[in-house]
C-alpha positions in Angstrom: -51.4 2.0 9.8 -53.2 0.5 7.0 -53.4 -3.1 8.0 -55.2 -2.2 11.4 -58.3 -4.5 12.0 -61.3 -4.0 14.0 -59.1 -4.8 17.1 -60.2 -1.4 18.4 -56.6 -0.3 18.2 -57.4 2.4 15.6 -59.5 4.1 17.9 -56.8 4.0 20.5 -54.1 5.2 18.5 -56.2 8.0 17.2 -56.9 9.1 20.8 -53.2 9.1 22.0 -52.2 11.0 18.6 -54.8 13.7 19.4 -53.5 13.9 22.9 -49.9 13.9 21.6 -51.0 16.9 19.3 -52.9 18.7 22.0 -49.8 18.5 24.1 -47.5 19.8 21.4 -49.4 22.6 19.8 -50.7 24.0 22.8 -49.2 23.1 26.1 -45.5 22.6 24.9 -45.1 26.1 23.6 -46.6 27.6 26.6 -44.2 25.9 28.5 -41.2 26.7 26.4 -42.0 30.4 26.2 -39.0 32.0 28.1 -41.0 35.3 28.2 -43.8 34.0 30.5 -43.7 34.6 34.1 -42.5 31.9 36.6 -45.7 29.6 37.6 -46.9 30.2 41.0 -46.5 27.5 43.4 -50.4 26.4 43.7 -50.4 26.4 39.9 -47.5 24.2 40.0 -49.1 21.8 42.1 -52.0 21.7 39.7 -49.7 20.7 36.7 -48.1 18.1 38.8 -51.4 16.5 39.4 -52.5 17.1 35.5 -49.0 15.1 34.6 -49.7 12.5 37.1 -53.2 11.8 35.8 -51.6 11.9 32.1 -48.9 9.1 33.4 -51.7 7.3 35.0 -54.1 7.1 32.3 -51.2 6.1 29.9 -50.1 3.4 32.3 -53.5 2.1 32.4 -53.7 1.9 28.5 -50.4 0.1 28.3 -51.3 -2.3 31.0 -54.6 -3.3 29.6 -53.4 -3.7 25.9 -50.5 -6.3 27.4 -53.0 -9.0 28.0 -54.2 -8.4 24.1 -51.1 -8.6 22.4 -50.4 -11.4 19.9 -46.5 -11.4 19.4 -44.8 -13.3 22.2 -42.6 -10.3 23.5 -45.4 -7.4 23.5 -47.2 -8.4 26.6 -44.5 -8.1 28.9 -43.2 -4.9 27.0 -46.5 -3.3 27.3 -47.1 -4.7 31.3 -43.5 -3.1 32.1 -44.2 0.1 30.3 -47.7 0.4 32.1 -45.7 0.0 35.5 -43.3 2.2 34.8 -45.5 4.9 33.7 -47.9 4.2 36.8 -44.6 4.7 39.0 -43.8 7.8 37.7 -47.2 9.0 38.0 -46.7 8.1 41.8 -43.8 10.0 41.8 -45.4 13.1 40.4 -48.3 12.8 43.0 -45.6 12.7 45.8 -44.3 15.8 44.5 -48.0 17.5 44.1 -48.2 16.5 47.9 -45.1 17.8 49.2 -45.7 21.1 47.2 -49.1 21.4 48.4 -48.3 20.7 52.0 -45.7 23.5 52.1 -48.4 25.9 50.6 -50.7 25.1 53.8 
């Protein structure tokens, strides 16, 4: 991305890339490790919340960018991505709530 100006996008891209790298290198291998024991329900609640947090902030970023994009199509694409990501975060929050209730 050599043509990035001082719009702040470089810092955003770097932050998103770092989050992706951390997930791919640290979290995903543990999730894919078939030799690990099953995740206890209490920990599953924590993971649901953490995934919801990730989708919420990603949705917030997409929505915030929707007003700054210069191309005609981009604002709607970013806005809709923000809506969908935050919607999925809401689904995860609901699942988190249901699992937590079963544990109470």
